[in-house]
C-alpha positions as CSV (number, residue, x, y, z in Angstrom):
1,M,112.1,129.5,80.7
2,A,114.0,127.5,83.3
3,L,117.1,126.2,83.1
4,L,118.0,122.7,84.8
5,Q,121.6,121.4,85.1
6,S,121.5,118.2,84.1
7,S,125.3,118.1,82.2
8,L,128.3,119.5,82.2
9,F,129.1,123.2,80.5
10,C,132.1,124.3,79.0
11,V,134.0,123.1,81.1
12,S,137.1,120.4,81.0
13,S,137.1,117.5,82.6
14,H,139.1,117.9,85.7
15,A,137.3,121.1,86.1
16,V,133.8,119.2,86.9
17,A,135.6,117.1,89.4
18,A,136.1,120.0,91.6
19,G,133.0,121.9,90.9
20,A,130.8,119.3,91.1
21,G,129.1,120.2,94.3
22,A,128.2,123.6,93.0
23,G,127.0,122.2,89.6
24,A,123.2,122.6,90.5
25,A,123.7,125.9,92.5
26,G,125.5,127.5,89.3
27,A,122.7,126.3,87.2
28,S,120.5,128.2,89.5
29,S,122.1,131.2,89.1
30,A,122.3,130.9,85.2
31,G,118.6,130.9,85.0
32,N,117.7,133.3,87.0
33,G,120.4,135.6,86.0
34,S,122.1,136.0,89.7
35,S,125.4,135.8,90.1
36,R,126.0,133.6,93.0
37,G,129.4,131.9,94.1
38,V,132.4,131.5,92.7
39,A,132.5,132.0,88.8
40,G,135.7,130.2,87.6
41,L,136.9,129.5,83.7
42,S,138.4,126.1,83.7
43,C,141.7,126.5,81.3
44,R,143.1,123.1,80.9
45,G,142.5,122.4,76.6
46,L,142.9,120.0,74.1
47,Q,146.2,119.0,73.2
48,I,146.3,119.1,69.3
49,G,148.7,119.8,67.0
50,V,149.2,123.1,65.0
51,V,148.1,122.4,61.2
52,Q,149.2,124.7,58.3
53,S,147.7,128.0,58.8
54,G,145.9,129.8,56.1
55,A,146.8,132.9,57.3
56,R,149.5,134.8,55.7
57,S,152.0,136.3,58.7
58,S,155.2,137.9,59.1
59,S,158.0,138.8,61.7
60,F,159.0,142.1,62.0
61,G,161.8,142.0,64.9
62,R,162.7,138.9,67.4
63,G,159.4,138.4,69.4
64,S,157.0,140.8,67.4
65,T,155.0,139.1,64.8
66,T,152.2,139.9,63.0
67,V,149.3,138.0,61.3
68,V,147.2,139.3,58.3
69,A,143.8,137.8,58.0
70,V,142.0,138.2,54.8
71,S,138.0,137.8,55.2
72,S,134.8,138.1,53.4
73,Q,132.4,141.0,54.1
74,K,129.3,142.6,53.1
75,R,129.2,145.9,52.9
76,D,126.2,147.9,51.1
77,G,125.2,144.3,49.5
78,V,128.5,143.7,48.1
79,E,131.1,141.1,49.4
80,Q,134.4,142.4,49.7
81,E,137.5,140.6,51.1
82,V,138.6,142.7,54.0
83,A,142.2,142.5,55.3
84,S,143.3,143.2,59.1
85,S,146.4,142.7,61.1
86,V,146.9,141.6,64.5
87,D,150.0,141.6,66.4
88,L,150.3,138.1,68.3
89,T,152.6,139.2,71.3
90,T,150.5,140.2,74.4
91,D,151.2,142.7,76.5
92,S,153.0,140.3,78.9
93,G,154.8,138.5,75.8
94,A,152.6,135.6,75.7
95,S,151.7,134.6,72.3
96,L,148.9,134.4,70.2
97,E,150.1,132.4,67.4
98,A,148.1,128.8,68.0
99,L,145.9,130.5,68.6
100,R,146.1,131.8,65.3
101,D,147.0,128.6,63.8
102,K,143.8,126.4,65.1
103,L,141.5,128.8,64.2
104,A,143.2,129.2,60.8
105,A,143.1,125.8,60.2
106,G,139.3,125.7,61.2
107,E,140.3,123.4,64.4
108,W,137.5,125.3,66.4
109,E,137.3,123.0,69.5
110,A,140.8,123.3,70.0
111,A,140.7,127.1,69.6
112,D,138.1,127.3,72.1
113,A,140.3,125.4,74.4
114,E,143.3,127.3,73.5
115,T,141.0,130.3,74.4
116,R,140.7,129.2,77.8
117,R,144.6,128.4,78.6
118,L,145.1,131.8,77.1
119,L,142.8,134.0,79.6
120,C,144.0,132.5,82.2
121,V,147.7,133.4,81.2
122,L,145.9,136.8,80.8
123,A,144.6,137.2,83.7
124,G,147.8,137.1,85.9
125,E,150.3,134.4,87.7
126,E,147.5,133.5,90.0
127,A,144.8,132.1,87.7
128,E,147.8,130.3,85.3
129,K,148.6,128.7,88.8
130,R,145.3,127.8,89.3
131,K,144.8,126.6,85.6
132,W,141.2,128.5,85.8
133,V,139.8,132.2,86.4
134,Y,138.1,134.2,89.0
135,F,135.7,137.0,87.9
136,S,137.3,139.6,89.9
137,E,140.8,138.7,88.0
138,V,139.1,139.9,84.5
139,K,140.0,143.0,84.8
140,F,143.5,142.4,85.1
141,I,143.5,141.3,81.6
142,T,144.1,144.7,79.4
143,V,142.3,146.0,76.4
144,S,144.8,145.4,74.0
145,D,145.0,141.5,74.7
146,L,141.6,140.4,75.2
147,T,140.4,142.9,71.9
148,K,143.6,140.9,69.5
149,V,141.6,137.7,70.8
150,D,138.4,138.8,70.0
151,S,139.9,139.9,66.6
152,L,141.3,136.5,65.8
153,W,138.1,134.4,66.4
154,R,136.3,137.5,64.5
155,Q,138.4,137.3,61.4
156,Y,138.8,133.7,61.1
157,S,134.8,132.7,61.4
158,N,134.1,135.9,59.3
159,G,132.4,138.0,61.6
160,K,130.6,135.0,63.3
161,F,132.2,134.0,66.4
162,G,133.6,136.1,69.4
163,Y,133.1,138.1,72.6
164,S,132.1,141.0,71.1
165,V,129.7,139.1,69.0
166,Q,128.3,137.8,72.3
167,K,128.2,141.3,73.8
168,K,126.1,142.4,70.4
169,I,123.9,139.4,71.6
170,W,123.7,139.9,74.8
171,N,122.7,143.8,74.4
172,N,119.8,142.5,72.1
173,S,118.5,140.4,74.6
174,G,118.0,142.6,77.5
175,K,120.9,141.2,79.4
176,T,119.0,138.1,79.8
177,W,121.0,135.1,80.4
178,N,118.1,132.6,79.4
179,A,117.5,134.5,76.4
180,F,120.9,134.5,75.8
181,F,122.1,131.4,76.3
182,K,119.5,130.2,73.7
183,K,120.1,132.6,70.9
184,V,124.0,131.3,71.2
185,G,123.0,127.8,71.0
186,W,124.0,126.9,74.8
187,T,120.7,125.2,75.7
188,R,118.4,122.3,74.1
189,A,114.8,122.1,75.2
190,L,114.6,119.8,78.1
191,D,110.7,119.7,77.6
192,E,108.0,122.1,76.1
193,Y,108.5,124.6,79.3
194,Q,112.1,123.9,79.7
195,D,115.7,124.1,78.7
196,T,118.8,122.6,80.0
197,Y,122.5,123.2,79.2
198,K,124.1,121.3,76.2
199,K,126.5,118.5,77.0
200,F,129.9,119.5,76.9
201,P,131.6,118.9,74.2
202,L,129.5,116.4,72.5
203,E,126.2,118.7,71.9
204,F,128.0,121.4,70.9
205,M,128.8,122.8,67.2
206,W,132.4,123.4,66.2
207,D,131.7,124.3,63.0
208,V,131.6,128.4,61.6
209,A,128.9,126.8,59.2
210,D,125.3,126.9,59.3
211,P,123.1,125.5,61.4
212,T,125.7,127.0,64.3
213,P,124.2,130.3,65.8
214,E,126.2,133.1,66.0
215,G,128.5,134.1,68.9
216,H,128.3,130.4,69.3
217,L,131.7,130.3,70.0
218,P,134.2,130.9,72.2
219,L,132.5,129.0,75.5
220,T,132.7,130.6,78.4
221,N,132.4,128.0,82.1
222,A,128.8,128.7,83.8
223,L,128.9,126.2,85.9
224,R,128.8,127.9,88.8
225,G,127.0,130.9,87.5
226,T,127.3,133.8,85.3
227,R,129.4,136.0,86.9
228,L,132.8,135.2,84.7
229,L,130.9,135.6,81.7
230,Q,129.2,139.1,83.3
231,E,132.6,140.4,83.8
232,V,134.2,139.4,79.9
233,L,131.6,140.9,78.2
234,N,131.3,143.9,80.5
235,H,135.1,144.5,79.6
236,P,136.5,147.8,78.5
237,A,137.5,146.2,75.1
238,F,133.9,145.8,74.2
239,D,132.8,149.4,74.9
240,A,132.0,149.9,71.3
241,V,129.8,147.2,71.2
242,D,127.7,149.6,73.8
243,E,128.2,152.8,71.8
244,Q,126.9,150.8,68.7
245,T,123.9,149.5,70.7
246,K,123.0,152.8,72.0
247,L,123.2,154.3,68.1
248,R,120.8,151.9,67.0
249,T,118.1,152.0,69.2
250,Q,118.5,156.2,69.0
251,A,118.8,155.9,65.4
252,P,114.5,155.7,64.3
253,A,113.4,158.6,66.8
254,S,116.7,160.7,64.9
255,L,115.1,160.2,61.4
256,F,112.3,162.3,62.3
257,G,113.7,164.9,64.9
258,K,112.7,165.5,68.2
259,S,109.4,165.1,69.6
260,R,107.1,168.6,70.1
């Protein structure tokens, strides 16, 4: 399946002008899984007012806010409510409260924009000034901070959205970008032979309900290549997903013992 660049993918309007010249090359590398050029993440997001949060939050001392999110999960075929807490202050002192509020209110597009902004903050001063992230700066984001961002997405989407969800899908796609993009719904059929990127933001699904695919959000800019997204998914914060994938693939063989 070939991917043709005919639209904008996961970037805000100001980044399109800056990256238009690299658009075709980015689409080519996204289609063949290579990592050419400089992969960047646009950080300018939507400015949407915060709506009343549905989560229960409390403060424990100045500068330390914890949200308790209640999600419904199936365990052993039984639907259960699961409460979990996330410290809303990052290692650098930035607050995740705006992200929490947008997710809790179901403002998925605004939450996606806030996530892009936060990643610039978490990647360091240069990325924050530039307002987009080089793939080489992803390593500066701490495990704790990226885990918190991912946890909020998973909690408020009932496990449907988040980087760790995307990592699982990427692993199950054989780490093949064409298959991954199709599974998370970031492409659409151009004709019977080819797919193309969806237009941002109109063709993306800003809803957690079906038919939105699992892992559809958050979006990551692949206009200039897939290297940035690859670095995010390969971040140590999601090493546990690799271990789970390994265990799943080894389980069938272990049921029958070692072969003789």
